[in-house]
N, C-alpha and C positions, 0 to 999 in steps of 0.2 A: 478692364473688361469684365463684365458680369454675365452669368449664364442662368438659364432656366431649364428645368426638366419637366416635360409634359408626359405623364404616364396615362395610357389609354386602356380602358377595359372595365366592363361592368363587374368582372370578377374581383378587381382591386377594390372597388367601392363597396362590394358586398362582404369584403373580408375573407373571401374564399382563397385568395392568392396574396402572399406577402410581397410587397413591392421592393424586392431586393435589387431590381434593376436601377432604381433611382439612387440608392446608396452607392452602388458600384460606379455609376457615372459621376456622381458628386465627388467621390474620393479620388477618382482618376483625373478629373478636371482640376481639382485643387492641387494635385501633384504637378501640374504644369503651370500653375499660377492663375487659374481662372476659377474664382469661387462661384459656387451655385448659390444664388440668393433666393430662388423660389423653386419649389417643387409642387406642381399642380397635377391633380389626379382627376380625370373626367371619364365618364362612361362612354358607351358606344352610341353616341348621339351626335349627328353632324353639326347641329347648331352649337352644342356645348364645346365640341372640339374646335370649331372655327372661332368661337369666342375666346377660348384659351390661347389660341395662336395669335389672335389680334392683340390680346392683353400682353402676351410675352413679347411681341414685336415692339410694343411701346416702351418696354422697360429693360430688356436684355439685349446684349449684342450677339449672344450665342444661344440658340434654342435647340435642344435635343428632345425628340419625341420618340416614344417606343410604343409599339402595339398597333394592331389594326391593319396589318399588311398580309394577312392570311387569305385563304381562298373561299371563306364562307361569307354568308350574308351580313354578318356583323363586323366584317373587316372593311371599314369604310375610310381609312386614313387617306388613301390615294385620291378618293373622291373629294375629300375636304381640302386636300392640298391643291387640287385643281381649282376649286372654288376660291381659295385664298389667293392664288396666283392669277385668277381669271385665265386659266389655261385649259387646253383640251387634253383628254386622255386618249392616247394613241397606243395601238398594239405594236409593241416592239418585237419584231421577229427574232432579233438576236437574243433578246431576253427569253422569249418563249423557247427557242432552240436550246438555250442553256438549261432551262428548267426540265425540258424533255430528256436531255442527256443525263441529268442527275437521276431522274426516275429510272432510266435505262441501266445506269450503273448499279442501282439498288435492286435491279430485277423486279421492278414494280410497274404497274400500269398507271399512267398519269390520267387523272380524272379531268373531264372537260372544265370543271370549276377552277382548276389550277391556271387556266389561261388568263383569268382575271389578274394574276400576279405579274403578268407581262404588260399590263396596261399602265403606261407611265405618263404623267403630265408632261406636255411638250416644252415646258419651261423649267424642267428639273433634270438633273443628271442622276445617274444610278450609282449606287455603292454596291459593289459586287458582294454577294453572299456565297462564300465557298462551302458552307456546311449546311445550308438550308435552301429552300426554294424561293423565298421572298427577297428580292433585291431591296436595298435601302434607297432612299432618295436624298439628294443634296441640292440646295438652291439658295439663292441670296435674294433678299428683298429689302431695299432701302439700307443697304450696307449691314443688314442683319443676316447672320449665317444660320440656316436651318438644316438639321439632319433628322431624317425620319427613318427609324430602325425597327426591325422586328421585335416583338415582345419576348420571343424565346430567349432565355438568358444566355445560352451558349452561343447563339448566333449574334446577339447584341454585343456580347463581350468581345468576340473576335473582331467585329466591325469597328467597335470603339478603339481597340488597341491597334488594329492594322490600318484603318482608314481615317477615322475621325481625329484621333490625337495627333498624328503626323501633320494634318492640315492646321490644327489649332496651335501647335507648339510655337510657331513663329509669330503668333498674334497675341501672345499672352501679356505683352508689355515689356518695358525695359528692365524692371527689377526681376530678380530670380526668386521664385518661391521654392523652398525645399523642406522636406519633412522626414521624420523617422518615427516608427512605432516600436516601442519597447514592450515586449510581451511578458507578463508576469503570471504566476499562479501561486496558490497557497497563502495569499495575503489579502486582507480586506481593503477595500478602497479607502476607507477612513484612515487605516494604518499607513497606507502608502502616502496619502496626502500629508499626514502628520510628519512622516520621516523626511519629506522633501518640501515642507511648507515654506522654506526660505527661498525656493527656486525662483519665484517671480521677482523678488527683490534683487536677487543676484543676476538674473538674466531677463531684464525687462523687454528685450527685443524678441524673445522666444515665447510663442504662445503654447501653453500647456493645457492638455485635456486628458481626462480620465474616461475610458470607454469600457464599461463592464460588459461581460458576456459570460456564457456558461463555462468557458475554458479558463477564465481569470480576468484580470484587469489589464487593459492595454493603455500604456502611457504614450500619448501622441505629442510630439514636438514639431512645431512648424515655425519657420522664420522666413523673412524676405530681405534680401540684400542685393546690392548692385551687380555682384558677380557670383557665379557658382562657387568659386573658391571661398569668398567671404562667407557665403551662406553655409557651406559645409564646415568651415572652421568654427563658426559660431555654434552650430549644432553639436559638433564634436565636444566643445567645452561643456555644453549643457548635459550631454550624454555622460561625460566623465563624472560630473557631479552626481548624477542620479545613480550611476553604477557604484559610486563610493558609498552612497546612503542605503540603497536597497538592492544592490547587485545580486544578493543571494536569492532573490525572488525572480530575477530576469532569466528566462530560458532562451530567448531569441529575439530577433528584430524583424520588422516588416512582415513578410509572408512566411517566415520560418516557423515551423511547428515544434511542439514539444517532442513528438515522436521522432522528428528528424534529429533533434538534439540527442535524445536517448540512443538512437541508432548509431550516431557518430561516436558517442562515448563508448558504446559496446564494442564497436569495431576497433577503436583505438586501444581499448583494454584487452581485446582478444577474448571477449566473453560472449557466451550464448545465454539466451533466456527462454523460459517456458512459463506459460501463464495458466492458472486455474481460476476461472471466473464463475461466480454465482450471480450476484446482483447486477453485474455489468453485462452479462449475457453475450460475451464475445466482443464487446466494444474495444477493449484494450488490444486484443489480437487484431481487430480490424484496423485500428490506428497504426499499429506497428507494421502490418503488412501493406499499408498504403504506400510505404516508402520503397522505391525501387532498390533492389539489392538486399532487402531485409532477410533473405534466406541465409545470408552469411552469419546472422546472429539470432534470428528467431527460430527456435527449435520446434515448438508446437504450442497450441492453445487448446484447452479443454473447457467446455462449458459444463460445469458440475452443478446444475441448478437444484436438483432434488437432493434430499439427504442420502437416498440410495446411491445416487451418482457419486457423491462425495466418498461414500464408503467403498463402493465397488471399484471405482476408477482410481481414486487418489489414496485409497487405503487409510482414510480417516476412521479411527476407531469409533464404533457406535456408542460406546459409553461416554466419549467426549461430547458428542452431539446431545446425548440424552441428559448429561449432567449440566452442560454449559449452554446448550442451544446451538442451532446452526449458525446464528449470527453472534459470534463471540470471538474474543481474542484467541482462545484455545483452538477453536475450529479453523480460524484463519491461519494460525501457525501450522497446524497439521496439514492444511491444504497446500501451503507453500513448501513444506518439507516433502509432501507427497509428490507434487508435480516435479520438483527438482530430482527426486529419486527415480521416478519412473521414466523421466525423459533423459536423464544424464546431463542436463544443461547446467551451466555454471550458476545460474540464478533461477530461483523459483519465486513467482509472484502470485499472490492470491487476493481475491476480493469476496467478501460476504457482508451483506448489509440489507437495509430496508429502504428500497427506493420509493415506496408509497404507491398510492395513498393509503393502502391497508397494510396490516401486518405489524403495526407499532404496538409497543407495550410501554408502561410508564418509565421504565429505565432504558428502553431502546426505541426512541422516537423515529418518525419518518425522517430520513436523511442520515441515519446512523450507519456507519460503515466501519468494518475492520479490514485493514489491508496487511497481508502477511508478506514478509520478505525473507528469503533464505539463500545463503551462499555457503561456501566452504568455511568461512570464518565465523559467521553468526547468523542467528535467526531472530527476528523481532516482528512485532505487530504495532501498527499505529492506528489510532481511532480518530474519526472525525464525525462531526454532526453538521449536516447542511439542512437547509430549511425550505427548499423549493419543491417544484413538482417532480414527477417521476423521471421525465426525460432530462430535466436539468440536473437532478441528483445523479443519474447514471453518468452524465458527462463529467461532473465534478469528481465522482468516484474514480473514473478512469484517469482523469488528469492528475489526481492526487497520487494514484498508484505509479504512474509514469514519473512523477516528480520525485517520489521516494527513490526510484532507481537512479534518476539523475543525481540527486544529492548524495546518495550512498557511494556511487562511483567517484564523485568529486571529493568525497571525504567530509561532507557537510552534515552527515548523520552518523 
């Protein structure tokens, strides 16, 4: 069974919106053994959408469309579906009442234009939308399964997980497809590949992929076997080999984040942490506090962006900044000591660097960062140089800082 994703919207073609919906759908379909062979993007044009649907009908068994179900004049997906099915659009009172109730719960007045979202092709079933106003559509044509979903990511994701995947799971075929993602940081893709270069020869039935992102490299393993047990056992053997080779870089699997790992380690060690951030602008604190229960180990975060803030808040001596610069090992060390002292936390963590694109010097290029760490036993600074744009650098700075905490608690530093 093969699938196609059709993404609808002029904003996608214009590059104004990143098509994250398609990647989410493809990843989750692959997880149940249905590979996405084609991803098609079309604008808000009836003939183009209809042509995409007809082409998808000819080559895929499952077609998932997103976008064009809103209440405005460019939301035309329901009209195209009616043309495709030679169906009539009918106003479903039950759907309209549900939309009205949602507006009432939000204490908002429903505009007359929202009524269009209750017009449903009479040859299609609805997929309930519990967090938005636009219901999805589901229908079959010539044994092809079509799902038409809103383009709003949160609405689409919930409908995929709660409605679409349960329908498709029993249609994926006899063989079981399983997979796992091993998440790494602090190592280059080329180095990872070199360390596990023998993997394909050792495990020819496991497909190996390297997926770079600002947080690090994700190693994805996928396999297909006749039973879930056989599939899991095969993946476990592959995972064991990779952990043996590069386990020091792996901080989690699948959806597990580095901040979750750090939080768990801090809890187990009974340690608290405080963060002093310059170049990361609060990103580390944001990541740590994204985790429920982080108040048990996160004491405080300070954004000491200016030199004056470093001096006034963290008690960094002005002569250190004057002699070595705000971006220096000496300043990072003083920041880590300072945040630990004023907070009373067990661990002080600091960042100071040059995110770019301005501010570089010959010996301190864009992407240069100093990360300070201080606890009761020792204080040290690690330096890194990354080479991407500002937002990429900030993400790597934050991930590197969290990884220092992880490795220090584990005794790897």
